[in-house]
C-alpha positions as CSV (number, residue, x, y, z in Angstrom):
1,X,38.2,-2.4,-41.7
2,X,41.3,-0.8,-40.1
3,X,43.7,1.5,-41.9
4,X,47.3,0.5,-42.1
5,X,50.4,2.5,-41.0
6,X,53.7,0.5,-40.9
7,X,57.2,2.0,-40.8
8,X,60.8,1.0,-40.5
9,X,64.1,2.9,-40.2
10,X,67.2,1.9,-42.0
11,X,70.3,1.9,-39.8
12,X,72.6,3.0,-42.6
13,X,70.9,5.9,-44.3
14,X,68.7,6.8,-41.2
15,X,65.8,7.2,-43.6
16,X,62.3,5.8,-42.8
17,X,60.0,3.9,-45.1
18,X,56.3,4.0,-44.5
19,X,53.3,2.0,-45.8
20,X,50.2,4.1,-45.3
21,X,46.7,2.9,-46.1
22,X,43.9,5.4,-45.6
23,X,41.1,3.0,-46.3
24,X,40.9,3.9,-50.0
25,X,44.4,3.6,-51.3
26,X,47.9,2.8,-50.0
27,X,51.2,4.4,-50.7
28,X,54.9,3.7,-50.0
29,X,57.0,6.6,-48.8
30,X,60.7,7.2,-48.1
31,X,61.7,10.1,-45.9
32,X,64.7,12.4,-45.3
33,X,67.4,11.1,-43.0
34,X,66.5,11.2,-39.3
35,X,63.0,12.4,-39.7
36,X,59.7,11.3,-41.2
37,X,59.3,14.0,-43.9
38,X,58.6,12.1,-47.2
39,X,60.8,12.8,-50.1
40,X,59.6,10.1,-52.5
41,X,56.5,7.9,-52.9
42,X,55.0,5.1,-54.8
43,X,51.4,4.0,-55.3
44,X,50.8,0.5,-53.9
45,X,47.1,-0.4,-54.2
46,X,43.5,0.8,-54.1
47,X,41.0,-0.8,-51.8
48,X,38.2,0.7,-53.9
49,X,37.8,0.3,-57.7
50,X,40.0,2.5,-59.8
51,X,38.3,5.9,-60.1
52,X,37.4,7.9,-63.3
53,X,39.3,11.0,-64.1
54,X,36.4,13.3,-63.1
55,X,36.7,12.1,-59.4
56,X,40.4,12.7,-58.9
57,X,39.6,16.2,-57.7
58,X,37.5,14.8,-54.9
59,X,40.7,13.7,-53.1
60,X,42.5,17.1,-52.9
61,X,43.2,16.5,-49.1
62,X,45.3,13.4,-49.6
63,X,46.8,11.1,-52.3
64,X,44.0,10.1,-54.7
65,X,43.2,6.4,-55.4
66,X,44.6,5.4,-58.8
67,X,42.4,6.3,-61.7
68,X,41.1,3.9,-64.4
69,X,43.4,5.1,-67.1
70,X,46.6,4.4,-65.1
71,X,45.7,1.3,-63.2
72,X,47.1,-2.2,-64.1
73,X,45.3,-5.4,-63.3
74,X,47.2,-5.6,-60.0
75,X,46.1,-2.2,-58.7
76,X,43.5,-3.4,-56.2
77,X,43.7,-5.2,-52.9
78,X,40.3,-5.1,-51.3
79,X,41.1,-6.7,-47.9
80,X,44.8,-6.2,-47.0
81,X,46.3,-7.0,-43.6
82,X,49.5,-5.8,-42.1
83,X,51.0,-9.3,-41.8
84,X,51.2,-9.9,-45.5
85,X,53.6,-6.9,-46.1
86,X,57.4,-6.6,-45.6
87,X,60.2,-4.2,-46.5
88,X,63.6,-4.8,-48.0
89,X,66.3,-2.1,-48.2
90,X,69.2,-1.7,-50.6
91,X,72.6,-2.0,-49.0
92,X,73.1,1.8,-48.8
93,X,69.6,2.4,-47.4
94,X,68.7,4.8,-50.1
95,X,66.2,2.5,-51.9
96,X,63.4,0.4,-50.5
97,X,60.9,-2.2,-51.9
98,X,57.6,-3.3,-50.4
99,X,56.7,-7.0,-50.6
100,X,53.2,-8.5,-50.4
101,X,53.4,-12.2,-49.3
102,X,57.1,-12.0,-50.3
103,X,56.4,-10.7,-53.8
104,X,57.6,-7.2,-54.7
105,X,54.8,-4.7,-55.4
106,X,56.3,-1.3,-55.2
107,X,59.7,0.3,-54.8
108,X,61.4,3.7,-54.5
109,X,64.9,4.0,-55.9
110,X,67.7,6.3,-54.7
111,X,65.1,8.3,-52.6
112,X,63.7,9.8,-55.8
113,X,60.3,11.6,-55.9
114,X,58.4,9.0,-58.0
115,X,58.7,5.3,-57.5
116,X,57.6,2.1,-59.3
117,X,54.5,-0.1,-58.8
118,X,53.0,-3.2,-60.2
119,X,49.6,-1.4,-59.8
120,X,50.6,1.3,-62.3
121,X,50.2,0.8,-66.0
122,X,51.3,4.2,-67.3
123,X,53.7,6.9,-66.1
124,X,52.0,9.7,-64.2
125,X,51.2,11.1,-60.8
126,X,51.0,7.6,-59.3
127,X,54.6,6.9,-60.4
128,X,56.1,4.5,-62.9
129,X,55.1,1.0,-64.1
130,X,57.1,-1.8,-62.6
131,X,60.6,-2.4,-63.8
132,X,61.8,-5.9,-62.9
133,X,65.3,-5.4,-64.3
134,X,65.8,-2.4,-62.0
135,X,64.5,-4.3,-59.0
136,X,66.9,-7.3,-59.7
137,X,69.8,-4.8,-60.0
138,X,69.1,-2.8,-56.8
139,X,68.0,-5.7,-54.6
140,X,70.0,-8.7,-55.9
141,X,69.2,-12.0,-54.2
142,X,66.6,-10.4,-51.9
143,X,63.7,-12.8,-52.4
144,X,62.1,-13.8,-49.1
145,X,64.4,-11.5,-47.1
146,X,61.8,-8.8,-46.2
147,X,61.2,-7.4,-42.8
148,X,57.9,-8.8,-41.6
149,X,55.4,-7.0,-39.4
150,X,53.4,-8.0,-36.3
151,X,50.3,-5.9,-36.1
152,X,51.5,-2.2,-36.3
153,X,55.0,-2.8,-35.1
154,X,57.8,-3.9,-37.3
155,X,59.7,-7.0,-36.2
156,X,63.4,-6.7,-37.1
157,X,64.7,-9.1,-39.7
158,X,67.8,-11.3,-39.4
159,X,69.6,-9.6,-42.2
160,X,72.1,-7.6,-40.1
161,X,73.2,-10.5,-37.8
162,X,73.4,-12.8,-40.8
163,X,75.7,-10.2,-42.6
164,X,77.9,-10.0,-39.4
165,X,78.4,-13.7,-39.0
166,X,79.2,-14.0,-42.7
167,X,81.7,-11.2,-42.3
168,X,83.3,-13.1,-39.4
169,X,83.6,-16.3,-41.5
170,X,85.4,-14.4,-44.2
171,X,87.7,-12.4,-41.8
172,X,88.6,-15.5,-39.7
173,X,89.6,-17.4,-42.8
174,X,91.7,-14.5,-44.2
175,X,93.4,-13.8,-40.8
176,X,94.8,-17.3,-40.8
177,X,97.1,-16.1,-43.6
178,X,98.7,-13.4,-41.5
179,X,98.9,-15.7,-39.4
180,X,96.5,-14.4,-36.7
181,X,94.0,-16.1,-34.5
182,X,90.5,-14.9,-33.5
183,X,90.3,-14.8,-29.6
184,X,86.9,-13.3,-28.8
185,X,83.9,-11.7,-30.6
186,X,80.7,-10.1,-29.7
187,X,77.7,-8.7,-31.7
188,X,74.8,-6.6,-30.3
189,X,71.8,-6.0,-32.5
190,X,70.2,-3.6,-30.0
191,X,73.2,-1.2,-30.4
192,X,72.7,-0.6,-34.1
193,X,74.4,-3.8,-35.1
194,X,77.7,-2.9,-33.2
195,X,80.3,-5.6,-32.9
196,X,83.9,-6.3,-31.9
197,X,86.4,-9.1,-32.1
198,X,89.9,-9.5,-30.8
199,X,92.8,-11.4,-32.3
200,X,96.4,-12.5,-31.5
201,X,99.2,-11.6,-33.8
202,X,103.0,-12.0,-33.2
203,X,102.4,-12.3,-29.4
204,X,100.2,-9.3,-29.1
205,X,96.5,-8.8,-28.8
206,X,94.4,-6.5,-31.0
207,X,90.8,-5.6,-31.2
208,X,88.5,-4.4,-34.0
209,X,85.4,-2.4,-32.9
210,X,82.5,-1.3,-35.1
211,X,80.2,1.3,-33.7
212,X,77.0,0.8,-35.7
213,X,75.3,4.0,-34.4
214,X,77.9,6.4,-35.6
215,X,79.5,4.2,-38.4
216,X,83.0,4.2,-37.0
217,X,85.6,1.4,-37.2
218,X,88.4,1.2,-34.6
219,X,91.6,-0.8,-34.3
220,X,93.0,-1.1,-30.8
221,X,96.1,-2.7,-29.3
222,X,96.0,-4.2,-25.8
223,X,98.7,-2.7,-23.5
224,X,98.5,-4.2,-20.0
225,X,94.8,-4.1,-19.2
226,X,94.0,-1.1,-21.5
227,X,93.0,-0.9,-25.1
228,X,95.0,1.8,-26.9
229,X,93.6,3.1,-30.3
230,X,95.9,2.7,-33.3
231,X,93.6,4.1,-35.9
232,X,89.9,4.7,-36.8
233,X,87.9,5.2,-39.9
234,X,84.3,6.1,-40.7
235,X,82.3,3.5,-42.6
236,X,78.6,2.7,-42.6
237,X,78.7,-0.9,-43.8
238,X,82.2,-2.5,-43.6
239,X,82.6,-5.7,-45.5
240,X,85.4,-8.3,-45.1
241,X,87.8,-6.7,-47.5
242,X,87.4,-3.4,-45.8
243,X,88.1,-4.9,-42.4
244,X,91.1,-6.8,-43.6
245,X,92.6,-3.8,-45.3
246,X,92.0,-1.7,-42.1
247,X,93.8,-4.3,-40.0
248,X,96.7,-4.7,-42.4
249,X,97.3,-0.9,-42.4
250,X,97.1,-0.7,-38.6
251,X,99.3,-3.6,-37.6
252,X,102.1,-2.5,-39.9
253,X,102.4,0.8,-38.1
254,X,105.3,1.1,-35.6
């Protein structure tokens, strides 16, 4: 039976999350930003039966399977496959949860060293027992929104475009009160979720541009055929209120 190695990078924090199954046990990891050096982990499952304390030392070259005294009744998955797993990230990209068939089984919060697992019954080297209240607080309304996997490659979820189009609904409605009219818009998933839209206000045309790679928001004014920058701001995940405040500040400038 094949081992599993599945990873995904968050576009906000630039951290990676990794599910690694070595054939005996599986662990969830979160890394430093921009590289794959783990800084936190959480036990996920054993393929083999939980081991006695006397055998833990036999696994000195890698993370040991969970031992009998720390294992819950959900500590074993004998025949896992990569298609059953998915990741969800917190909004700031500092916390990640692993889902099995859309049910959360492990999570790492705020990139801390030890995570939480439904396979763990007692605090120890395998992490903390599951905390449902903490999961609900860090990942509100996330049921069924995990990023799913096709073989060893991660298929990107629809979370980012969904958030963009919801933002555009909110911004379009609010701009009507200026009054201003949306003229054009564009969203590009392949460019780290970058987007722009233009709008007309008092006979002039403006454009808001979000650079998803560098996390920069720009307000520009059209002069003849050129776009002149009015202001810019660094922000990783602008919401509707952020964008509207940003526009309001810029169009009031002389």
